[in-house]
N, C-alpha and C positions, 0 to 999 in steps of 0.2 A: 767628518762629523762624529762627535762623541756625545754620549748621554752620561752625565756625571751625577752620582747621587750626592745629596747635600741636605741642607735645611735652610729655610728662610729666617732671617733675624730682623725683619722689619717690624715685628710686633711680638707680643708675649707668647703667641701661639707656637711659634718656631716650627712651622709645618715642614715635614719631610718632603723633599723635592727631587725631581729628576730634571737636570739642566742640560739643554741641548747647546753644544758649543761647536762652532765651525772655525777652525784655526784659532784666532784670537778674538773671536766675536761671540758674544752670548746671544743666542737667537731666541730661546724660549725657556720658560720655567713651567713645569707641570707637577702635578701631585705624584708622590711615590707611595702607592698603596701598601708597599711592604714595610714602610716606616710607621712606627706607632702614632705619629702625629701627621701622617701623610695621606689621609683620606681625601683631602681636598686642598686646593690652592686658591686663594682669593684673587681678586682683580689687582690688588697691590702687588702681590707676589708675582703674578704673571706680567706685570709691568716692569720687572727688573731690567730687561734690556734697555728700556727708556732711561732708567737711572744710570746704568753703567755707561751708556754711550751718549749721554746727554751733552749737547753743545754748551750748556750753561754751567757745567762743572767747574769748580776751582781746581786747577791742575798744577799750579806752581806756587811756591811761597811768595807772598806779596807784602810790600811795605807801604804804609800810608805816606803820602807826600804833601797832603794838604790838611788844614786844621779840621778838627772834628765837627766844627760848626758848618763846614762846607758840605753841600749835598753830594759832591763828587770827591771821594777819598783820594783820587789821583793815584791809584794802585800802581806800584812799580815792582816788577818781578825781581826777586833776589834768589840766592841759592840757599839750600837747606843748611849748610854749615854756618853761613852768615846769620841766618835766622836763629838757629838753635844756640849759637854762641852768644848772641845778644840776649836772648831770652834767659839762658842760664845765668849770665852775668847780672841781669836785672833781678832775677829771683833771689840770687845769693845776696845782692845788695840790700833788697828790702828786708830779707830775713835778718841780716846782720844789723841793720840800722833801726828797724821798727818792730822786729819780731815777725815770725812766719804768719801770725794772724793778720798782718797788714796786707796780705795777699789773699783775696777771695778767689774761689774757683767756682765755675758753673759746669755742671755735668748734665747732659741730656738723659732722658729716661731710657733705661735698657728694656722697658716694657713696650716702647713704641718706636724704637730706633735700633739700628745695628750696634749701638753702644754695648750691647750684651756681650759682644766679642771681646771687649776691652775693659769692662767696668772693674774687674778685679784688680787689674794692673794700674788703672788710673787712680782708683781709691788707694791702692798701696802707695803710689807716688805722692798723692796729696797728704796722706797721713805720715809717711816718712819725712816729707818736707816739713811738716809740722803745722799746717794750717787747719784750724778747727772750723773753717767757714766755707762750706760748699753749698751753692744754690742748686738744689736738687729737685725742687717742687714736689718732694715726697708728701708734703702736707696736703697736696691736692691730688695725690695719686694713690700710692700703695701703702702709705704709713699705717693707716687705720686697720687694714686687713692683715698686714704683716707684723706690725709692732703693737698697736693698741689692742689687738687680739690677745697679745701676751698677758695683758692685765687679767684676762679671764682664764685662758688655757695654758699660758706659758709658752706658746708657740704661735706662729702666724697661722692664718686660716689654711687648713689642709685641703688636699684635693678632694672634690666631691666624687663619690662612687656612683655616678649616674646609672651605670649598667645594672646595678643591683639594688638601687634605691626603690623603696615603695613610694616615696614622695621626694620630688626634686623641687627646690625653691630657688627661683632667680629673683633676688632682692635688689631691684634697681640695676640689674645686670642684663645686658643684651649680647650674648656671646656671638651671635651671627654677625655682629659688626666689630667686635673687639677680640674674639678668641675663637677662631674657626675650628681648631681641633676640639675645643670644648663643645662647640655647637654640634659638631659631627658626632661626638660621643653621646651627647644628650639625645640626638636624633636616633642613634642606634638602638637605645633602650637595652633591655636584657632579656631574661627568661620570659617568654611570652605567656607562661602560665602564672607568673607573679603579677598581682595587681600593681600598676604604677600610675602615678598621678603627677601633674605638673601644676605648681602654684607660682604665679608671677606677680610681683609687687612692683608697679611702675606707673607713672603718670601717663605714659605713652602706650599706644597699642602696638607694641613691637611685634615682629612676626611670632615670637614665642608667646607673647600675651594672647595673640589671636588663636593660637593652638592650645592654650592652657585649659586645664579642667576648671581653674578658677583664676580670674584676673582681678587683682585688687588695684583699682585705679586711684592711687593715693595722691593726696595733695603734696606737692614738692616740699620736702623738709619736715615731714611729719612721721618719718619712719620710726623714730624713737617712741612716739606715742603708740603706734601700732604694735611694736614689739612688746611694750609694757602691757598693753591691753590684752594681747594674746597670751602673754605669760600669766596674767591674772586669771584668765579663763581656764588655762590648763591647771593651775594650782587649785583653783576653787573646785574644779570638777575631779581633782585627783588624777589627772591624766599626765602624770610625770613618772619617770623612771626612778622610783623611790630608792632602790638599791644604789643606783649610781649617785644620786643626789646625796644620800646619807654617807656612803662609804668613800666616794671619790671626789667629793667637793667639800668646801669648808662650811657648808650650810649649817651643820650642827655646832660649830665652834662658837664658844661664848665670847661676846664682845663687851668690854667694860664700858658701861654707859657714860661714865665720867670722862674717859679719855678717848673713846672711839677706837681703842686698840684691842687686839685679842688678848684674852687672859692667857698667860703662859703657864705651862705645867709647873715650872720651877717656883712660881709664886705660891703654889699649894704644897709642893713637895720638892725640896731642894735636890732630891736624888733623881727627879724626873725631868725630861725635856719634852717639848711638844706643846700641845694645846689642850683645851678643856671643853668637855661637853657635859650636859646635864642628863644624868640617868633618871628617867621617869620612874622606873621600877624601884631603884634604890633611893630615889629622892635625894640625890647628892651629886656633886660634881665628880667627874671621872677624867683622869688624864689620858690623852691619846698621843701616841707617837706616830707621826705621819711617815716615818721612814719604813713602816710596815703597814700592811693592810689592816683596816679597822675590823675588829671582831664583828661578825655578822649579827650576833645577838645584841651587842652594844649599839651597833649602827641602827638596828631596828628599834631600839629603845630610846636612843638619844633624842632629846626634845628639839624640835625645829621652831617652836614658838614659846612664849612665856617670858616672864621676868623673874630673875632669881637673885637671892642674896648669897654671895659666895664669901666664905671666911678664908682669908689668906693665911699663910703660915705665920706672917708677922702679927696676926691677931686682928687685922682690919677687915671689915666687911664691905664688899663692893657690890653694886647692882650690875647685873649682866643679862644680856639677851642673846639668843642664838643669832648668828649671822643671817640665817634665812628669814628670821622675823623682820629684820631691817629690809631685806629684799621684798618680802611679801607686802610690807606696808607701802613701799614705793610703788609696787604694782597695783595695789588696791585703790590708789588714787585715780587709776585709769579705768573707770567703769566702762561698761559697754557704750552707754550713751555719750560719755565724754570722749571716748576714743573715736566713735563714729563722727561726732561733731568736729573733732580736731583734724581727722584724716580725710573727711569727706566721703567715707565709705558707708555702705548700707550695713546696719547692724547684723542682718542675716548673713551677709558675706563675711563679716568678721567671725561670726559663730561658725560658719562653714569652714573657714580657714583653720580655726582651732580644732575642729573635728578632723580635718584632713591630717593635721600634725599628730593628733592623738592616735588616729587609726594606723599611721605608718610605724608606730612603735619606735624601735631603735634603728630604723632604716630610712632616716631622713638625711638627704644631702642638700647642701645649699651653697650658694656663692653670692657675694656682693663685692663691689669694688667702688669706683668713683661715684656711682649713683647714690651711695650712702656715705661717701667720704667727703663730698664737697658741700658741707653745710657747717654752720657756726656751732653746732652741737655734735660734730661728727664723732668725737671720741666716745661720748656717752651713748651715741647711737650704736656704735659698734659694741659697746658693753651691753646695751639692751638686747641686741639681736643675739650676741654670743651667749648671754645667760639664758635667753629663751631657748636657744639650741641646747644648752646644757641640760635643760629639763627633760629633753627627749632621751638622753643617754646614748645618743648615736655616735658620739665622738670615737673615731677609730674603730667603728664597727662595720661589718660588711653592710653595704648600702648607705653608710654614713660618710662623713668626711674622713678620709683615710690618711695616715702617715705611712709613706713608703720609704724604706731605707732609714736614714739617708746614706748615700754613698760615702764611704770613708776616704775622703781626699784631704790633702793639705791645703787649707784655706790660706790665701795670701793677703787678704784685705781686712782682717779683723780690726775692730775699732781700737783694740788695745795697742795697735801700732802707734797710735797717737798718745803721746804722754798725757797723764791725768792733768797736769798743770795747763797744758794747751787745751784739752777738752773743756776745761772750766772757763775758757775765754770765748767760747762759741757765742756768736751774736744771738741774742734772744734767750739765752739759757736761764737768765735770772727770771724771766717772765714765764718760761715754759720748761722747767727743769726736767720734766719727764717726757718732753716732746722730742721732735726731730733734732733740736740742737744738741741733745745728749749724745747723738751719734755723729755730730759734726755737720748736720744738714740744716741750713739756715734759710730763712725766707729772703726773697729778693728785696722786700721792703726794708728789712733790717740792714741789708747791705747798702741800700740807698741812703739810709740814715747815717751809716758809718762813713760813706764817701762824702756826702754833702755837709753833714753836721758834726762829724767825728764823734758820734754817739754809739757806744761808750768809748770808742777810740777810732782812730782814722784807718780806713782801708784805702790803700794807694794804688793797688794794681788788681787786675782781674785776669784770670786764665780760664778761657772757656773751652771745654771739650764738648762741642756741639751746644745745643740749647739755644732757644730763641725767646728769652723771657719777656721781651717787649710785647710779644704776641700772646704769651701764655700766662702772664701775670697782670693784675690790675695796676692802676696808677702809672699809666704809660708815660705821661709827660715827665713825672719825677724820675722815672727810669731813664729817660733820654737825657735829662740834666745830669744824672749821676754818671752815665757813660761818657758824656762830654767832659766831666770833671776829673775822670781817672787820669792818673799820671801815665799809666802803662796798661795796655790791654792786648792780650794775645787770644786768638780764637782759632780753633781747629774745626773745619767744616767741609761739606761737600759742595754747598751752594751759598751764594750771597744771601744774607737775610737782613732784616732791619736791625737786629742786635749786633751781628758781626760787622755791620757797616761802620761801627764806631771803633773797630780794632786798630791798633798800631801795626800789628803783624798778623796776617792770615796764613794759616797752614792748611794745605790741601789734604783731605782725608779720602781714602778710597772706599768702595762699596764692599759688601761681604763677598761678592763673587771674585774680587781681586786680591783676596788674602785668605790665609787659613784661619780657622776658628775652632776652638775647643769647647765642647759642650758635655760636661760630665753630669748626665741626668737631665731628662726632659720632664715635662709635667703633663698629667692628665690621668695616667693609670700606672699600675705596677710595671708593665713592660716598658713604658716610656721612661719611668723613673730610673730604671736600671740600664738604660742605653747610654753608652759613652761613645761619642762620635767626634772625629776630627774632620771638619769640613775642608775639602781641598780648595786650593786656589784654582779657579777655572779659566780665568783670563788674566793677562798681565795688568798691573796697575796702570790706569790711564795717566798720561803725563808723568809727573813726579809725585803723585799722591801716595800716601802711606797710611798705615793703620794707626789708630789712636794708641794702641799698645806700643807701637814702634816709637812714637813721640815720647811717651812716658818713660820708657826704658832708656832711650838716648839721653834725655834730660837728667834722669836719675844718675847716670854715669858721669855726666858733665858736672853734676853738683856733688860728686864725691860719694855717691851711694851705690857704686858698682857691686859691692859685695852683697848688698840687699836685693839686687836686681839681676843676679846670675850673670854678671858681666855684660848685661844688655842683650843676652841671648834668650829670646822668647821660648825657643824649644826647650832649653834647659829649665826654664821656669815651669813650663807645662809638665815636663817630666817630674819635677818636684811635686807638683799637684797630684799627678797620677800614681806616684810611687806606692801609696798604701793599697792601691788596687792591683798592683803587679803588672801594670801596663806602662807603655811609653809611647811617645809620638811615632816612632818608627813602626811599631805594631799597628797603630791606628791608621797610619798612612796606607798600609797594606790591606786594610779592611775599610774602604771608604764608606760603606754602609753602617759602620759602627760595630761595637762589641757590646752584647748584652751581659751585664754582670748580675749575679745573684744578689738580691737585696731582701731585707726582712719585710715580708708582706703579711705577717701574722696580725690579727686584730687585737685590740685592747692591750696594746703594749704597755700602757701605764700600769697594768695590774701584774705585769711579769715580776716574779720574785726570784731572788738568788737563793742559794742553799741556806743562807742564814735568815731568810725571810724578808730581806730588804727589797722593797718594790721600786719600780722605776718612777711611779708617780708623775707629777706634772712640774714643769720648771717654773713654779711660782713660789713666792715666799712661804706659803703654807704647804707646798708640795701637793696641792689639791686644786681642782677647778675652783675659781674664786668668785662666788656670788657677791662677796664682800671683800673689797680691796683695801687692806690697811695701808698699802703703799700710796694709793690715791688719797686716802684720808689724811695721811701724814703730810702731804703736800698741799692740803687745803681744798681738795676736790671731794666730791661726793663719793663715798665708798661703794655705794650701790648705784646702779644706773638711774639717771634722772632724765626724764623727757621734758623738753621745753614747750612742746606744742607748736602750733603755727605762729609765725610772726604776726604782730598786730596789723590790722588793715591800715592802709594809708591812701587817702583819697587822691593824692598826687600820683600814686603808682598803683592803680587798681588791679593790675595783672600780676600773677605769680610767674616769674621767669625761671625756666630751667633750660638745660642744654644737654646734648648727648653727642657722642662721637659719631661722625659720619663714617660709615664702613668703607668708603672708598679712599679715605685719607688717614694718615697717622698724624693726629693733632694739627700742628701748624705747617705741615709739610705737604708736598706732592701735588699741589694745585697746578703746577706747571707741567705735569705729566698729562699729555693729551688724551690717552686712552682712559684715564681716570676722570679728567675734567669733563669729557663728553658725557659721562654718566651723572655728574653733579656739577653743572656749569656755574651756578651762582650761589652765594650764601643765602640761606633762607630762614624765615621765622614762620613757624606753623601756629595757627590759631583757629579756634572753632568758627563755624559758620555764623553763630550768634555774635561772637566778638567781632568778626569781620564786618558783619552787617551794621552793627552799631557804630562802626568807624568808617563806613563807606569804603571798605577795602574789598577788592576782588583778588582771586588767585593770580599769581605772576606779577602783581603790581609791586613796584618799588615802594617801600615804606620806611619810615623812620622808627627805630626802636629807641625810646627815650628812657635812659637810666639815670642813676643819681649823678653821673659825671658827664651827662650830655647824650647826644644822639649818635647812632650809627645807621648805615643804610643796608637794608636787606630786601630780598624778594619775599613777598607773602605767599604762603601755602595754606590753603584752607583745608583743615583736617577735622572732619565731623566727629572723630573719636575723642578729641580733646575736651576736657572740661572748659566751660566758658570763661573761667578766670585764669586759665593756664596758657602760656605760650612757650614754645620750644624753639630756641635759636641755635643756629650753627655757630661754631667757634673756630678760631685758627686761621681766618681768612686774611690774606694780604697779597698773595702771589698772583701774577698775571700768567696767562697761558698764550704765548704769542702764536703758537701753531694754530690755535682756534680763534684768534682774534679776541680773546676774552681778557678783560682788563684786570689789573691789580688795583690796590687802593692803599692810601697812606695808613700807617699803623695807628694813627690817632688824628683827630681833627676832622675837618670837613670831608665828607665822602668816605670816611673810614668804614670798613667792613668788620673791624676787630671788636668782638664782643667784650673783651677785657677792657676796652677803652671806656666803657660805660659802667663798669663794675666798681662798687665801693669796697676797698680792701681794709676798712677800719674794723668792721665787726668780724672777729676771728674766734675760732674755737679756742678756749682758754688752755687746753692741754697741748694740742697739736699746732695751732696757728692756721687751721683750715679756714677757707673763706666760703661764704654762701654762694658759690657760683651756680649752684643748682636749686637755689631757693631764694632768689633775689626778687625785687619788686621792679615793675616797669610799666610803661604804656606803649602803645603802638599807634601810629597815625599815618594816613595816606600821604604820599608825596606828590602825586599827580592825579587829582580827582578826575574820573571819567575817562582816562586814557586807556584803561584796561577794561575788559568785560568778560563775562562768563557765557558759555554756550555760543549760540549763533546770533549774529547781528545783521540787520538788513543793510545792504549796500546797493547803490545805484550805479549803473554803468555810465560814467561821465563821458568817456570817449573811447573809440577803437581806432587804432592805427594799424595799417597793413604793413608787415615787414616781409614783402615778397608775396608770392602766391599762396603759400601754405602756412604762414605764421601771422597771428593777430596779437597785438599788444592791447590789453584791456585795462583802462584806468577806472578805478573804483573809488567812490566817495561815500561816506556814511550818510544814510538817509536822515539820521537824527542830528547831523552836523556837530556831534560831540567830538572831542579830540580823539585822535587815534593813537594806538600804541606804537612805539618805536620798534625797530627790528635790527638785526645784524646782517651784514652781507652774507649771503648763502642761505638764509632762512626761507621758509615757504609759507604760503597762506592756505589754510584748510578751507575749502569752498564747497558750498552745496548748491546744486543747480536743479531747477525743475525743467525736465525735458518735454518735448512736444507731446509725448504720449502720456504725460502726467506723472511719470516716474521721477523719483528723486535720486540724484547721484552725488556722491561726495568724492572730491579729488583734491590732491595737494599739488600746488604749482609754485615754483620758485618765484620769489619777488625779484623783479628785474630792474628796479629803479634804485636810486641812491638810498642807502640806509640812513635814515635820520632819526634823531631822538623824538621829534615831534612832527611826523609827516602829516600832510593834509589829504593825501590820497595814496592808494596803493596801485602798483602796476604789476600785472602778470603777462607773460608772453607765451602763447600756446601754439604748438604746431599741430596742424590737422593730420591725424593718423588715419591710416586705412581702416575703415569700419567693416569688421567681419563678425560673425557670430562668436568667434573665439577671442576677439579683441574688443572687450567692452569699453576700454579706454578710448577707442576710436569714436564711439558714440558721443562722448562728452566733448572731445576736441573738435569734432565736426559741428556739434551744437554751438560751441564758442565761436568757431570761424565762420559758420554759415547762417546761424539763426539768431545769435545774440545781438541785440541792438542797443543803441544809446537810450537811456531811460529805463532799461530793464532792471529788474531787481534780482540780486543774488544774495546769498547769505555767507557770512564768513565768521570763522572763529579767530582767536588771536594768532598773530604770526608765531610760528614755532619752528622747530628743527634744530639739530645739533651739528649740522654741516655748516660751520661758520668759518669765515675766511679772514686772514690777517690783514690789517691795514698798517701794521708795524712789524718788522722782523729784520734780523741781521743776516739771515740766510736767503739765498735765492728762492723765489716762489715760482713754481712751474705749474701753470694751469693748463690742463689738457681737456678740451671739450669736444664732444662729438655731436654735431648738429645743434639741435635746440638745447643741448646740455650747456650751451653758452650762458643761459640765463642767470644762474647764481654768480658766475664770474663777471657778467655785465654789471650786476648790482655792485660788486666790489669795485670795479673800475669807475662806475658812476659816483660811488661814494668818495673815492679818492679825488675825483675831479671836483666834487662839490665841497670838499673840506680842505685838506692840506696836502697837495701833491708833492710838496718839497720834502716831506718826511716819509714818503712811501717807500716800501721795500723794492728791491730789484725784482721785476716780474717778467716772466716769459710766458706768453699765451700761445698755445698750439691749438688751433681750431680746425677740426677735421669736418669736411663736408663733401658731398658728392661733386658739386660743381657750383658755378655762380648762381644758378637758378634756385638752388636750395640753401644758399649762403645767407642766413638771416643776420641782420645788423652789420653787414660788411662795411657800409659807409660810416656808421657810427663808430665802429671799432677803429677804423683808420683815423678818424678825428680824435678819438681818445688816445691813440698811439702818439699823435702829434702833440697832444696836450699834456700827457703824463711823461715826465722826463726819464723815468726808469722803466718804461714799458716797451717790450718788444713783442710784436704779433707775428706769428708764422701761420699762414693759411695753407692747409693741405687738402687737395682735391683728389678723391679716389676715382672719379669718373668725369674728368673735365670735358666740356663740350667744345665744339669747334671754335666758338667765339671766345673761349676763356684763354687768356694770355698768361703764360708763366712769367712771373716777375711783375705783372701788373695786377692781375686778379688773385693770383695765388703764388705761393713760394716753393711748394714741393708737391709732387704727385704721389699717389699710392696711399699708404696708411701710416699711422703714427708708429714709428719703429725706432731702432737704436740710432739711426743716422740723424734724427732730429733732436736727440738728447746728448749733448756733448759730455764727455767724461769729466770735464771741469765742473759741471753742475753737481755731479755725484760726489766728486772729491770735496767740494765745498759744502756738502751735506744739505743740498737743496731739499725743500719740501714740495711734494707733488700732490696736486689736487685734481681729481678726476670726476667728470660728470658726462655721462653719455650712455649709449647702449651697453647693456651688461657684457656682451662678448668683448667689446672694445676695452672696457675697464678691466676685465679679467686678463686679457692678453697683455695690456700695458703693465699691470701690476706684476705679472709673472716675469716679464722682461726686466723690469726695474729691480726686482728682488734678485734675479739671476745676475745682475750687474753689481750687486753689493748694496743696493738701497735697503735700509731697514724697513720692515713692514710698518713700523710705527711712524715712518716718515712719509707714508702714502695715505691720502685721505680720499674717500669717495662718497658721493651722494647716494643715499638710499632712503626713499620715503617710507615712513611708517605706515602701517595698516590703519584702517579706520578703527574707531573706538570699539572695544570688545562688546559682544552682545551679552545680554543678561544670562546668567547661569541657569535660570529656570528654563525648563523645557529641553534640556540636553538629553540625549539618548545614547545608548550603548554604541561604541565605535571600535573598529579594529585598528590596532596599532601594529605596524610592521617595522621591524628592524632590518634595514636593507642589507647591510653587510653580513649579518649573522643569519639572515633568512628566517628569523623567528617572528611569529605574530602572537598577539594576545588581545583579549577583549577588555576594554575599559568600560566601566559602568558608572552612572552618575553618583552612586553612593560612595565611590572611591574619591578621595580628596584630589589626587593628581595622577598624572601618567606614571610618575616615579613610584607612588604608593601602589598603583595597580600592578606594575611590573614586579615589585617586591612581593606582593601578595601571591603572585603566581610563580615565585621562585626564580625570577629573572633579575640578575644584578646589573644595574646601570650605574654610571658615575653619579656620585652625590657628595654633598658637603653639609652646609648649614641647614638645608631644607627650609630656608626662609626667603629664597630668591635674592640673597645678598651676595654670596660668594661666586655664583655663576659656575661652580664646579660641575653642576648637572647639565650644563648647556650642551645640546646636540643640534646638529643641522637638520632643519625641517626640509625634507626632499619634496614632499607632496602633501596636500591637504591644508586644512585650516585649524587653528588652535585659539583658545582663549586663555589669557594669562592673568593671574590675580594681582600681579605687581607691575609697576611701570617698566616697560622694556624699550622705551623709545631711544635709549642710548645704545642699544644693541643692533646688530645687523638684522634686517627684517626676516631672515630665514633661520634665526636662532630660536630654539625652543628650550625654555627653562623647565625641565620635566618635573621639578619639585613644585611648581606653581601653575603648570599648564594643564588644561583639559582639552580633549579633541572635540572639534565641532563637526568634523567629517572623518572619513577614513583618512588616516595619516601614515606617512612613511618617514622614518627617522634614519639618519646616517649613523648606524651603530651595529 
């Protein structure tokens, strides 16, 4: 057993990890607190063993043998050499006959996939090959914060210095779901003596919004208006860093009103270069050279407003205004009243936000990502927010957004590798010359046009390095037609997807734990930025899978580019990158935790001057922060930020549709991972209680979300924190999770879950091509009126059947005769009983009948338990068995539970039941008998009982065994009675042990489902894992506790940490157990502090807790200390 340091590359956070490896098996992934990004590990990272060892992986190169119109590609295994030879020949042929632009590439995001290990080399390959066309989806992801930000600051959005910020702003950004290391850093805070505040701008009550000093619940798509309105307030009240604005921005530079271009110094004096300002003291224009710092006196004197006549050297007089006057005018259009109306915010809240920004001085940190980037005015939105930020002067200041480094490495993927003539051929570059096409990043829609209509030329082939754009882009049907029409399609991937289903050749890619990866610099703070780490290979590649960089280097050599790719040797390539640091791969291999390199952490690096006085400045055309962008103006765009305001109302689509990343998944991946799917089993759309009531919708009901391209199907979630005209829908859904019996759905058409199937891709940001995925219009309607309900509903006992002396099956029908909700095999029914003494008890009992979509009644089967003062459960089971009668009324909530069982699977299914633990499995078998037994999986049921007298459903199970062709039942008696015959009544005596579980089942990667007494399940699980069964292949039933009590009335409680022997007192004024521990100097594991990452989870040994977030997907003895408070004395395993 080894613990190997590394880092996770499933998302942008790249959290430092400790990976437990046994032989060639990855067993677990945990946080590495010594790593600068290793304070926590999310559920996705902890699910790594499920990815590495998944049965569904693509493990060998595959060739299509059937037409692309066929639902079954007819995959045929081929060798790597055969595959790569054919691919190289095809690529060379297309380049020679049609030009390299005739081959489009698609590359998945390195911010949400392990492509970050290979992106440099994949981009180098694409650019050296010569294609200007890569579907990168950057217009929907990082382009605005990384590239559009350059229009203002000359660089991408730097890292926020949350630790020293006086104000942190999360603008449409929820790091607890998308960037755990950032959430951890935000939660840590800094010097306790410094006032700190958190401002969140978001339509949703994210965990950070709930904890914020001010939450601005903005209407989706109106961030531009808010930024302009806030800027107007700061400027009007003189709450700006005037020195920064005057000396380090182009605010005072004069703009020729006739041309919209800056006046150049040489137009006034041929001997000067630079720009021109108006000196108010001298009442004349003065030339300024931006290669040096502006004189303080001149900066203080330069006009920021006014209109001036400027005499040029040629004798002509032009009218000019300072750039800032253009910016001010644009902001002044957004009065407080107009901003409030557009954004839906209270005027007082907008004023308070402006005050918070002003009070923070130059210590304002902020971050925004797709929340402000997926709108039809995304580029100008970034400009509006960036220029607002520029007013604070916080750029690269302590407590602001900081530039660390950068590390001096040899970059291998620069855009200049692509010849200018080829760059000019990028699809969409004529429409968006400053947008992503300028970097060779094109939209899927433009590729579809080139494939189907040869506009502006034909694209004949596609090479995909990951990516699933049928799920991540609108206009799905056109995308499918384009994929069918391609002459040749290669795709590299780990799993089958709707997009790679159209490929001619599929290449298997490995996971990060099966290869080495180089990371020169992490993100979040100075220590992270200076860390250079080579992640070690921890297990051998599964099957014949390879890294994307291996594929790129091999093909480059086959295409005659070996010299540009270090002879195909990735280690030589990495050494080339590392050379300026004085490091090499061998050194980093010997230091698996990485090497910290000294980097420049000084602030205000833009003001640094050489001995000759030349300053660093900003990488913009004026070498200053640009409130006014001549570059944008010269291409026909507004030079200053322009807010569009909210889209016009549309009676057909009365609701504002936005979306957000589910923290349990990365975009369109991972729904097949059972540990994640249990936490978020269905695609959902959240709407307010008012919106739901108006549409006769209740929580958990399947609904149709109607968009401009048709409907999709989602589960409703009622969220009282949402505005009544806003809905929030999940995206990225298509996968099934066979282990949990949870279905997938088509990527488009009837029954689709795919949000992009309803999105209109025609309205795009004119600069970037972004689509309004987070500010669209829609409506929602119920699909099954009356089938779902909220709270408790009255049911009548329709019948009671005795299953032996100690078990009663109770049939329940709704008193109101309205339809009932369907359920899944394995789920339970929350019930409330009024007992003989008048007390009310709630219990959860497994549904034991066939799981149907439209049942007419429910059945539970309950065993009488011994009733003792210590066993309250016995009181209810006795009541059911002895007192409950036909016609009696009980109350039930909706069927629930995440112990769901598969009706389809290609692995053996082993059900192990102890006594009455048979009930969820009985539901599965009854479901198969009532639906389609011919497509059922191979099922082995091991049912443990004491003897025939306690053996419930023995006769029915024998009948089901005869009825179901792939069912085998093994009965085990631990205490057989004299009349019990081996071979007739039971098949084995004793207990469930190794002899009943053949090695063949384990070798075939069987799934094991356990339900029964806790000691039995613990023992069986321990034996299975000891024999090599992965923990993620074992599932067990554990009922959730009743709904938490009201927080009011809580009292001080003692919290004891069992292993450390430490105790402390929690008091009601403390937010959580974690906060209480921290206040008393006790360090507990923590992460996002939002209940999302589960890094704070501890085992609850004793006592009761209340948790502020839904924990139904977790084991019942798990305490999320960041969200939990004690209801009694509690003991935690820590």
